[in-house]
C-alpha positions as CSV (number, residue, x, y, z in Angstrom):
1,M,-21.7,-7.0,93.5
2,K,-21.7,-4.1,91.5
3,Y,-18.0,-4.8,90.8
4,F,-18.6,-8.2,90.2
5,I,-21.1,-7.8,87.4
6,I,-18.5,-5.2,85.8
7,L,-15.7,-7.5,85.8
8,F,-17.6,-10.5,84.8
9,S,-19.1,-8.4,81.9
10,A,-15.6,-7.2,80.9
11,L,-14.4,-10.7,80.9
12,I,-17.4,-11.4,78.8
13,L,-16.5,-8.7,76.1
14,V,-12.8,-9.7,75.9
15,A,-13.3,-13.4,75.4
16,C,-15.8,-12.9,73.0
17,K,-13.2,-10.1,71.1
18,K,-10.3,-12.6,71.3
19,E,-12.5,-15.3,70.1
20,K,-13.7,-13.3,67.0
21,E,-10.2,-12.2,66.3
22,A,-9.6,-15.8,66.2
23,V,-12.0,-16.6,63.5
24,T,-11.2,-13.9,61.5
25,D,-7.3,-14.2,61.5
26,S,-7.5,-18.2,60.2
27,K,-6.9,-18.5,56.7
28,P,-8.9,-21.1,55.0
29,S,-6.5,-23.8,53.9
30,D,-7.7,-24.0,50.1
31,S,-6.5,-23.2,46.9
32,L,-6.4,-19.4,47.2
33,N,-3.1,-19.5,48.9
34,V,-1.1,-21.2,45.8
35,V,2.2,-20.3,45.3
36,Q,3.6,-20.7,42.2
37,D,7.1,-21.5,41.1
38,S,8.4,-18.7,38.6
39,T,11.2,-21.2,37.5
40,K,9.3,-23.9,36.5
41,T,8.6,-24.5,32.7
42,D,5.3,-24.9,31.5
43,S,5.0,-28.7,29.8
44,A,3.1,-26.9,26.8
45,P,5.1,-26.3,23.8
46,E,5.3,-22.4,22.4
47,K,3.6,-21.5,19.7
48,V,5.3,-19.9,16.4
49,L,5.0,-16.2,16.0
50,V,4.4,-15.6,12.6
51,D,4.7,-11.9,11.2
52,V,3.8,-10.1,8.3
53,F,6.6,-8.9,6.2
54,P,7.0,-6.7,2.6
55,F,6.8,-9.0,-0.7
56,P,10.5,-10.2,-1.2
57,K,12.7,-8.6,-3.3
58,E,14.3,-11.8,-4.3
59,I,10.8,-12.5,-6.6
60,K,11.0,-11.5,-9.9
61,E,8.5,-13.6,-11.7
62,C,6.1,-16.3,-10.8
63,S,4.9,-16.5,-7.1
64,C,2.6,-17.4,-4.6
65,Y,2.0,-15.2,-1.6
66,F,-0.6,-15.4,1.1
67,A,-1.8,-13.2,3.9
68,K,-4.0,-14.2,7.0
69,N,-7.0,-12.9,5.2
70,K,-8.4,-11.2,2.5
71,A,-8.3,-7.8,4.1
72,D,-4.4,-8.2,5.0
73,F,-3.6,-9.6,1.8
74,E,-5.0,-6.2,0.2
75,N,-3.3,-4.1,2.4
76,E,-0.2,-6.3,1.5
77,Q,0.5,-7.7,4.9
78,Y,2.1,-11.2,3.8
79,I,2.7,-13.9,6.0
80,Y,4.2,-16.2,3.1
81,A,5.6,-15.8,0.0
82,D,7.6,-17.9,-2.4
83,D,9.1,-17.9,-6.0
84,A,6.4,-20.5,-7.3
85,G,9.5,-23.4,-7.2
86,K,12.5,-23.3,-5.1
87,T,12.5,-20.6,-2.0
88,A,10.0,-20.1,0.4
89,Y,10.0,-16.8,2.5
90,M,8.3,-16.2,6.0
91,K,9.0,-14.1,9.2
92,L,9.0,-16.4,11.9
93,D,9.7,-15.8,15.9
94,G,10.9,-12.2,14.8
95,K,13.3,-13.3,12.3
96,R,12.8,-13.6,8.2
97,I,13.8,-16.4,6.9
98,A,14.3,-18.0,3.3
99,M,13.9,-21.7,3.1
100,N,13.9,-24.3,0.2
101,L,10.9,-25.8,-1.0
102,I,10.5,-29.4,-0.8
103,S,7.5,-30.1,-2.9
104,S,5.0,-28.0,-4.5
105,S,2.0,-29.1,-6.4
106,D,1.2,-27.7,-10.0
107,M,-1.3,-24.9,-9.4
108,E,-2.5,-25.0,-13.3
109,T,-3.5,-28.6,-13.0
110,G,-6.1,-28.8,-9.8
111,E,-8.0,-26.9,-7.6
112,E,-5.7,-27.9,-4.7
113,L,-2.4,-26.2,-3.9
114,T,-0.2,-28.0,-1.4
115,K,3.3,-27.0,-0.4
116,E,6.0,-28.6,2.0
117,I,9.0,-26.4,3.5
118,E,11.3,-27.7,5.9
119,N,14.4,-26.5,7.8
120,E,16.2,-27.5,11.4
121,N,13.8,-25.4,13.1
122,Y,10.6,-25.7,11.4
123,K,8.0,-27.8,9.2
124,I,5.9,-26.0,7.4
125,S,2.7,-27.2,5.1
126,V,0.5,-24.9,3.1
127,K,-2.9,-26.6,1.7
128,G,-5.3,-24.5,-0.2
129,K,-8.1,-25.0,-2.5
130,K,-8.8,-22.6,-5.5
131,I,-11.8,-20.3,-4.6
132,K,-11.5,-18.2,-7.9
133,Q,-9.5,-17.6,-11.2
134,E,-8.9,-13.8,-12.4
135,E,-5.5,-13.0,-13.7
136,A,-4.0,-15.2,-10.6
137,L,-5.1,-18.1,-9.1
138,I,-6.8,-17.1,-5.6
139,F,-6.5,-19.5,-2.6
140,E,-8.0,-19.8,1.0
141,G,-6.5,-22.7,3.0
142,T,-4.3,-23.3,6.3
143,L,-0.4,-22.9,6.6
144,T,0.7,-25.1,9.6
145,I,4.0,-24.8,11.4
146,E,5.6,-27.5,13.3
147,K,8.5,-27.1,15.6
148,P,10.8,-30.0,16.9
149,D,9.4,-29.2,20.0
150,G,6.0,-30.6,19.0
151,S,4.5,-27.7,19.1
152,I,1.9,-26.7,16.2
153,T,0.8,-23.5,14.8
154,K,-2.3,-23.0,12.3
155,T,-2.8,-20.3,10.7
156,P,-5.9,-19.4,7.9
157,I,-4.4,-17.9,4.9
158,Y,-5.7,-16.4,1.8
159,G,-3.6,-15.3,-1.3
160,E,-2.7,-15.7,-4.9
161,C,-0.4,-17.8,-7.4
162,G,0.4,-16.8,-10.5
163,C,3.0,-15.3,-13.0
């Protein structure tokens, strides 16, 4: 009888241990085990990287130039510059580019600034409001960049236009 009790106890311990292992080894079938395909592309379009650049040497007289904010402007961290009429300069997606201005408002006649620039890779819109007039006109606004894939990047701007 003593051996029977020992054998029975051993069987119960082994059975309980196996049952416990079975419970702990089972993996839940929820989203914790999701495998993502690294070759699958995200359907969201990629944003444009807007870099700072030094003031363009090509600009000799009248110009408009903007930074992301007043502090960057004071530190000459420009993201946009144009010669107030023909050519706009930016550094987008790591490349410095010069583009022809399609349209530009006359800064002297109003409180609003608008500029349209376009090439095969970007459609750019500059919109601003005059916040003060010193030697030059100071503007705050938004620079909007649209790529052919439909992605839109908006950046706040602060800067001036003048001669």
